[in-house]
DRENSE-905846 format. One line per field, with one value per residue (C-alpha): residue number from 1; residue in three letters; chain; z, y, x. Coordinates in steps of 0.25 Angstrom, whole numbers, plus 5000, padded with zeros to 4 digits. Example, Ala and Ser with C-alpha at 12.3 -4.5 7.8 and 13.67 -1.06 7.14 Angstrom:
BEGIN
i: [1 2]
aa: [ALA SER]
ch: [A A]
pz: [5031 5029]
py: [4982 4996]
px: [5049 5055]
//
This chain:
BEGIN
i: [1 2 3 4 5 6 7 8 9 10 11 12 13 14 15 16 17 18 19 20 21 22 23 24 25 26 27 28 29 30 31 32 33 34 35 36 37 38 39 40 41 42 43 44 45 46 47 48 49 50 51 52 53 54 55 56 57 58 59 60 61 62 63 64 65 66 67 68 69 70 71 72 73 74 75 76 77 78 79 80 81 82 83 84 85 86 87 88 89 90 91 92 93 94 95 96 97 98 99 100 101 102 103 104 105 106 107 108 109 110 111 112 113 114 115 116 117 118 119 120 121 122 123 124 125 126 127 128 129 130 131 132 133 134 135 136 137 138 139 140 141 142 143 144 145 146 147 148 149 150 151 152 153 154 155 156 157 158 159 160 161 162 163 164 165 166 167 168 169 170 171 172 173 174 175 176 177 178 179 180 181 182 183 184 185 186 187 188 189 190 191 192 193 194 195 196 197 198 199 200 201 202 203 204 205 206 207 208 209 210 211 212 213 214 215 216 217 218 219 220 221 222 223 224 225 226 227 228 229 230 231 232 233 234 235 236 237 238 239 240 241 242 243 244 245 246 247 248 249 250 251 252 253 254 255 256 257 258 259 260 261 262 263 264 265 266 267 268 269 270 271 272 273 274 275 276 277 278 279 280 281 282 283 284 285 286 287 288 289 290 291 292 293 294 295 296 297 298 299 300 301 302 303 304 305 306 307 308 309 310 311 312 313 314]
aa: [MET GLU ASN PHE PHE SER VAL ASN ASP VAL GLU ASP VAL GLN GLU LEU LEU LYS LYS ALA MET GLU VAL LYS LYS ASN PRO LEU ALA ASN ALA THR LEU GLY LYS HIS LYS THR LEU GLY LEU ILE PHE TYR ASN SER SER LEU ARG THR ARG ILE SER SER GLN LYS ALA ALA PHE ASN LEU GLY MET ASP VAL ILE THR LEU ASN ILE GLY SER ASP GLY TRP GLN LEU GLU SER LYS ASP GLY ALA ILE MET ASP GLN GLY THR ALA GLU HIS ILE LYS GLU ALA ALA ALA VAL ILE SER THR TYR VAL ASP VAL LEU GLY ILE ARG CYS PHE ALA GLY LEU GLU ASP ARG GLU THR ASP TYR ASN GLU GLU VAL LEU GLN ASN PHE ILE LYS HIS ALA THR VAL PRO ILE VAL ASN LEU GLU SER SER THR LEU HIS PRO LEU GLN SER LEU ALA ASP LEU VAL THR ILE GLU THR HIS LYS LYS LYS ASP ARG PRO LYS VAL VAL LEU THR TRP ALA PRO HIS PRO ARG ALA LEU PRO GLN ALA VAL SER ASN SER PHE ALA GLU TRP MET LYS LYS ALA ASP VAL GLU LEU VAL ILE THR ASN PRO GLU GLY TYR ASP LEU ALA PRO GLN PHE THR GLU GLY VAL THR VAL GLU HIS ASP GLN LYS LYS ALA PHE GLU GLY ALA ASP PHE VAL TYR ALA LYS ASN TRP SER SER TYR ASP SER TYR GLY GLN ILE LEU SER ALA ASN PRO SER TRP THR ILE ASP ALA ASP LYS MET ALA VAL THR ASN ASP ALA LYS PHE MET HIS CYS LEU PRO VAL ARG ARG ASN VAL VAL VAL ALA ASP GLU VAL ILE ASP SER GLU ASN SER VAL VAL ILE GLU GLN ALA GLY ASN ARG VAL VAL SER ILE GLN THR VAL LEU GLN GLU PHE LEU LYS LYS]
ch: [A A A A A A A A A A A A A A A A A A A A A A A A A A A A A A A A A A A A A A A A A A A A A A A A A A A A A A A A A A A A A A A A A A A A A A A A A A A A A A A A A A A A A A A A A A A A A A A A A A A A A A A A A A A A A A A A A A A A A A A A A A A A A A A A A A A A A A A A A A A A A A A A A A A A A A A A A A A A A A A A A A A A A A A A A A A A A A A A A A A A A A A A A A A A A A A A A A A A A A A A A A A A A A A A A A A A A A A A A A A A A A A A A A A A A A A A A A A A A A A A A A A A A A A A A A A A A A A A A A A A A A A A A A A A A A A A A A A A A A A A A A A A A A A A A A A A A A A A A A A A A A A A A A A A A A A A A A]
pz: [4976 4989 4998 4995 5004 4994 4979 4979 4981 4967 4955 4945 4949 4936 4935 4949 4945 4933 4942 4951 4940 4936 4951 4950 4938 4943 4958 4958 4947 4957 4967 4971 4970 4985 4989 5002 5004 5015 5016 5030 5033 5045 5050 5059 5056 5052 5038 5029 5014 5016 5025 5016 5003 5007 5011 4999 4990 4997 4995 4980 4979 4988 5000 5015 5024 5038 5045 5057 5064 5072 5086 5087 5080 5082 5091 5089 5081 5083 5071 5076 5075 5088 5097 5111 5111 5126 5123 5114 5102 5104 5091 5081 5066 5063 5069 5065 5050 5050 5056 5048 5036 5039 5039 5027 5012 5011 5023 5022 5033 5036 5046 5046 5049 5064 5058 5070 5065 5051 5050 5057 5048 5035 5039 5038 5050 5051 5036 5034 5045 5040 5026 5033 5041 5034 5023 5015 5006 5014 5009 5014 5018 5021 5029 5036 5023 5012 5007 4993 4992 4992 4982 4973 4974 4971 4958 4954 4956 4948 4937 4936 4935 4928 4915 4909 4910 4920 4929 4939 4953 4965 4979 4988 5003 5010 5024 5035 5050 5054 5051 5040 5035 5021 5017 5006 5000 5000 4993 4983 4980 4977 4969 4961 4958 4952 4944 4931 4937 4940 4955 4962 4977 4984 4999 5008 5012 5023 5018 5007 5007 5010 4999 4994 4990 4983 4976 4961 4964 4962 4976 4975 4987 4980 4980 4969 4960 4962 4959 4945 4934 4944 4939 4953 4967 4979 4992 5005 5018 5024 5036 5035 5031 5035 5048 5049 5052 5055 5050 5045 5038 5038 5027 5022 5009 5004 5005 4991 4986 4972 4969 4970 4962 4951 4947 4944 4931 4936 4946 4954 4969 4977 4992 4999 5010 5021 5018 5026 5018 5017 5023 5013 5002 5000 4998 4984 4980 4986 4983 4968 4956 4955 4969 4967 4982 4983 4971 4976 4989 4981 4974 4987 4985 4971 4976 4987 4979 4968 4978 4984 4970 4968 4981 4978 4964 4968]
py: [5064 5068 5060 5050 5038 5027 5024 5025 5040 5041 5043 5038 5031 5032 5047 5049 5040 5049 5061 5055 5051 5066 5070 5060 5066 5081 5082 5097 5100 5105 5111 5122 5114 5113 5127 5132 5117 5108 5093 5087 5074 5066 5053 5043 5034 5036 5039 5041 5041 5046 5058 5063 5060 5068 5080 5080 5079 5090 5099 5095 5102 5114 5109 5111 5098 5096 5083 5077 5065 5059 5055 5064 5077 5076 5070 5055 5056 5049 5043 5035 5042 5043 5041 5045 5052 5050 5042 5044 5052 5067 5072 5066 5065 5072 5085 5082 5080 5092 5101 5096 5098 5113 5113 5105 5103 5088 5078 5065 5054 5042 5032 5017 5005 5000 4985 4981 4983 4981 4987 5000 5001 4998 5008 5019 5027 5038 5041 5040 5049 5060 5059 5060 5072 5080 5091 5089 5077 5066 5058 5044 5043 5029 5024 5010 5003 5012 5020 5026 5036 5024 5017 5029 5030 5015 5017 5029 5019 5008 5018 5023 5010 5001 4995 4990 4996 4986 4981 4970 4975 4966 4970 4960 4958 4957 4954 4964 4963 4972 4972 4983 4989 4985 5000 5001 4987 4990 5004 4998 4987 4997 5007 4996 4990 5004 5005 4998 4987 4972 4970 4958 4957 4946 4943 4931 4924 4932 4946 4949 4964 4968 4963 4977 4979 4965 4964 4961 4960 4947 4943 4932 4925 4920 4932 4927 4924 4938 4944 4937 4948 4959 4973 4979 4973 4981 4975 4978 4971 4972 4964 4955 4961 4948 4946 4961 4968 4954 4949 4935 4933 4939 4929 4934 4926 4938 4948 4953 4949 4949 4934 4939 4951 4943 4937 4951 4959 4966 4973 4986 4984 4993 4995 5007 5008 5007 4993 4982 4978 4963 4960 4966 4967 4962 4973 4967 4971 4985 4989 4984 4993 4988 4994 5007 5009 5022 5028 5022 5030 5043 5041 5044 5058 5057 5050 5060 5072 5066 5065 5079 5085 5079 5086 5099 5100 5099]
px: [4939 4934 4944 4955 4952 4953 4953 4938 4940 4947 4937 4948 4960 4967 4965 4970 4982 4984 4985 4994 5004 5004 5007 5018 5024 5023 5020 5021 5011 5001 5010 5000 4987 4987 4992 4985 4979 4983 4984 4981 4988 4983 4991 4986 4997 5012 5016 5028 5024 5010 5014 5026 5019 5006 5014 5023 5011 5004 5016 5017 5003 5006 4998 5001 5001 4996 4999 4993 4997 4986 4990 5002 4998 4983 4972 4968 4955 4942 4936 4924 4910 4903 4916 4916 4929 4933 4946 4958 4953 4952 4945 4936 4939 4926 4932 4946 4943 4934 4944 4956 4948 4948 4963 4967 4962 4965 4967 4975 4973 4982 4976 4980 4972 4972 4971 4963 4949 4946 4933 4938 4950 4942 4931 4942 4936 4947 4948 4933 4930 4940 4934 4920 4923 4934 4930 4943 4948 4954 4966 4968 4983 4981 4969 4966 4963 4968 4980 4975 4987 4997 4988 4988 5003 5004 4996 5005 5017 5011 5007 5021 5028 5018 5023 5009 4995 4989 5001 4999 5000 5002 4999 5006 5005 5018 5022 5024 5026 5015 5000 4997 4984 4978 4977 4988 4984 4969 4972 4981 4971 4960 4968 4974 4960 4957 4970 4974 4982 4981 4981 4984 4985 4993 4993 4993 4980 4973 4978 4968 4964 4950 4940 4937 4951 4954 4941 4944 4959 4967 4972 4983 4989 5001 5010 5020 5009 5003 5016 5017 5018 5016 5020 5019 5020 5014 5018 5010 5007 4993 4987 4975 4962 4954 4962 4962 4976 4982 4996 4992 5006 5020 5024 5037 5035 5026 5038 5040 5054 5061 5057 5042 5044 5051 5038 5032 5033 5045 5035 5037 5037 5028 5025 5019 5030 5034 5039 5045 5057 5060 5046 5037 5047 5061 5072 5075 5061 5059 5073 5072 5070 5056 5052 5044 5041 5048 5041 5028 5030 5033 5020 5013 5015 5009 4996 4993 4996 4987 4976 4978 4978 4964 4959 4966 4960 4946]
//
């Protein structure tokens, strides 16, 4: 594995999951593996779980951590090739990536979608430029279209709580007052397609994910029908892909409540957090014994620590 941008960088998902379960069981087993090594973290956007879990995972491996917040701690970086830099950006990613690579051993980058131009977002200009010009492994801490560390944590959560070999996992759209990217949902779909689960995606008309993520997956526009017999229900809002970045509906009937969960197979409720209570999910569901959202968030340490170990052991 040269970089960790998407699931396609992982040679064997089941083998990586096995290693992650070992990390979850004994997080300090490799406490000196990263001694005298440094993890660099670059944030273009705000973060809670990603920032803290990345630092915690690095410390579990004996690594040092350097964090840079673009826009407050560092220059605005130019990402376009051939740019005439006579406006706002002061440094190009070409130089920044090369220089930072001399300071750190692994570099994590978080950069959200702008939700204005689909082609720009789906080209992943910032992350791809860092991958191109850095000389150390790049870890995707959430990009415009993907969030693989969240998806690996989700897979660990499912593996921990599944009651049968091939559980039914439902990814459901939920209402939200803001337009949100498709990154978490895209990643979850592509990771579940490589996992041993039955995946169903349910969303209103007009909210289908990009075809490359839904290919071969059952997409059901009747939410209650999709929930029937589910072992896991994963709620997440995403804005429209076809009408890019737009909110086409804020239909409160898609909020996950106890009545909907009642048709499942005593399903565990999942969400990546942060979550808007009583908009995305009712209190009665997220506060129930079947909610695993806190453990799911805790598994973010497991996911990035597993990835860091892969790089450190090379």
